[in-house]
N, C-alpha and C positions, 0 to 999 in steps of 0.2 A: 107216280107223284100224287100226293094227296091234294084235293082241291084247296086252294088258298095258300098253299105252301110255295116257297120260292126256292130256287136252287141256283147255285153258281155253276155255270157251264164253262169248262175250259175250251178255249178255241181249238179247233182242229189244226194239227200241224200242217204248215204249208207243204205242198209237194216239192220234191227236190227240184231246184232250178236246173235248166238244161245245161249239161256240161259239168255239173258238180261231181266230185269223186268221193268215194268212201275214204275215211282217214288213212287206212293202209295203202290204198291205191295212190292217194296223193303223195304220201311219203316216198313211195317207189318212183313216182314220176319226178319228184324233186331231185331224188338221188341220181336218176338217169340224166336229168338236165345238167346237174352239177358235174357229173362225169364227162358229159359231152363237151362242156365248156372248158374243162381242164385239158381234154384231148386237143381241142382247137388251139388253146394257148400254147400247148407243147409243140404242135405242128408249126404254128406261126413262129415260135422262137427258134426251132430247128431250121426252118426255111430261111429265117433272117440270117443265121450264122453262115449257112451255105452260100447265100447270095453275097454276103459281105466278103467271104473268102474268094469267091469267083471274081467279084468286082475288083478286089485288090490285085488278084492275079492278072487281070487284063490291063490294069493301069500301072503295074509295077514295071520299073525300068532297070531293076537289078540284074546283073549278069555274073556268071562265074567266069573264072579266067579262061576256061575253054581251051586248054592245051593238052595235046597228047604227049607221048614220050619224046617226040622229036619236034614239037611245035615251035615255030619261031615268030608267028604274028602275035602282036600284043593286043589285048582286049582291055576295055576300060575296067577299072576296079569296080567291085561290087557297090551298087547304090540301090538300096532296097527301100520299099515302103512298108508301113505297118503301124500298128498301135500297140503300146505296152510291150509284151514279150513276144509278139508275133510279127514276123517279117516275111515278105514274099521275094523269092529269088528266081531267076530264070537260068536253066542249064543251057550252056552253049556248046559243050563238047560231047564227044562220044565215049569219054573215058569211064562212065558209069553204066554203060549199056550192059545188059538189057534192063537193069533196074530203073535207070533214068535215061531219057533220050533227049537229044537236042530239041529245044523248044518247050520242054516240060517246065511248068511253073510250080514251084515248091514252097509250101508253108513251113517255116522253121521257127523254133522257139529259141529265144536268146537268154532265157533265165538260166542262171548258173545251177547246175545239177551234176551229180556224179555221171561220168561217161562209162559206157559199157561196150564190150566187144560186139560188133555188129552195128553199132550206131553209125549213121551217115552224117558226117560233120562238115560244116563250112568253116574254113580256117584260112589264115594268112600264110601264103607260101613263103618259106624261108628267104630272107633277103639275099640277093646275089645269085640265086639259082638260075634265073633267066638273065644272063649277062647282056648288057647293052640295050635293055628294053624295060618298060614299066612292068610291074607285076601286081597282081591282086589276089583276092581270095580264090580258093579252089574248093572242091567237094570230093570227099573220098569216104571209104568205110574203114572203121577201126578194126584191125585184126590182131594187134598185139598190145597188151596192157603193161603198165610200169612194172619193171622187175622181171618180166618174162623173157625167156630165151626164144628167139624166133629164127627160123632158117627154112630152107626148102630142099626137097629131093624130087627131081623131075618136075612135075606140075603140082606137086602136093606141098602145101604150107605146113610146117611143123611148129607147134608151140610147146615149149618145154619137152621137146622130143616126141610129141604125139601129133598125129595128123589132125588138122583142123577141119571140122565138118562145115562145109560152105554150101548149104542148101540153096542159097540165093544165086548161085552160079549155074549156067547151063551145063549139062554133062559134057565132059571132055574139054572144058575151057583150058587153053594152054596158058601156062605161067609166063612163057617167053623169056623175060629177064629173071634170073634167079635171085633169091634173097640170101645175102651174105650172112652167115651165122653171127648173131650179136645178141646182147642183152639190152632190152629197152630201158633207158635211164628212168630214174624216179621223176614223176611229173611229166612224162612224155608218153606218146602213143605212136604205134606203127600203123600207118594208114596205106591203103591200096585202093585203086579203082577196080570195079568189077570187070571192066574190059581190060584184062591184064596186058594185052598186046598193044594198047594205045593209051597208056596212063603214066604220067609223070607223078611219082608218088614216093613213099619212104624208101623204096629200093634205090632211088637216085639221090634224094636229099636227106635221108635219115629220118628218125622219129621226130614228130613235131611236138613242141611244148604245149601243155594244156592251156597256157595263157594265150596261145595263138588261135584257139577255137572261138569262132564268132557265134555259131548257132548249131543246133541239131535239127536236121531235116526230118519232118514227120509225115507230111501228106502231099501228094500231088493234087493240085487244085485245078489245073488246066493243062492240056485241053480236056474237055468233059469226057471224052472217050477213055482217058487214062486216069481220071480222078479216083483217088482212094489212098488208103494208108500205104506207106513205103515199107517194103519187107525188111 
């Protein structure tokens, strides 16, 4: 610099403050934080749903009719708790073993939807089947659809003349009471318990009307050792 001249000096840049990040690093850190928060919200939401279902299961006082093929003792009609299209029921009988066991609490949806073979449905037992005692809803599996011909040979269920694959049954499950060959009427369903030797079902009172179906069972919510989707 020449004597007597002046110069403007730019201040030296301040050193980076402790903990500051380069722009790229900062963006990555923000992304990781946002992802962590989304994950936490998802876990909290899922946990809340599970806790709600279990809580409903433990306070529910709904019961199924709980009768086998020769049962005579009456049980109170179903009285279930729940919000919206979800209700909790308690299985009282052994007619759906091994799929459902006495004491299982089941979450069921009441929203109207098409029914399918294999669905486990809660329905009103036909009036007059249990003579001389009150009757209430029962729970069975749909095996025959409207318009189908259903029958049995030995322990095998035949639908439209073909053996029905029933992977939900233990091997060698005896049918015990045969199915009289018949055509399922329009708007009706042929239902049976998975425990074929201890189930009052369509073999005794015939196909049930669709209008009698109260709900479709989806999930076992209690006891915790058996919680999970129903096959």
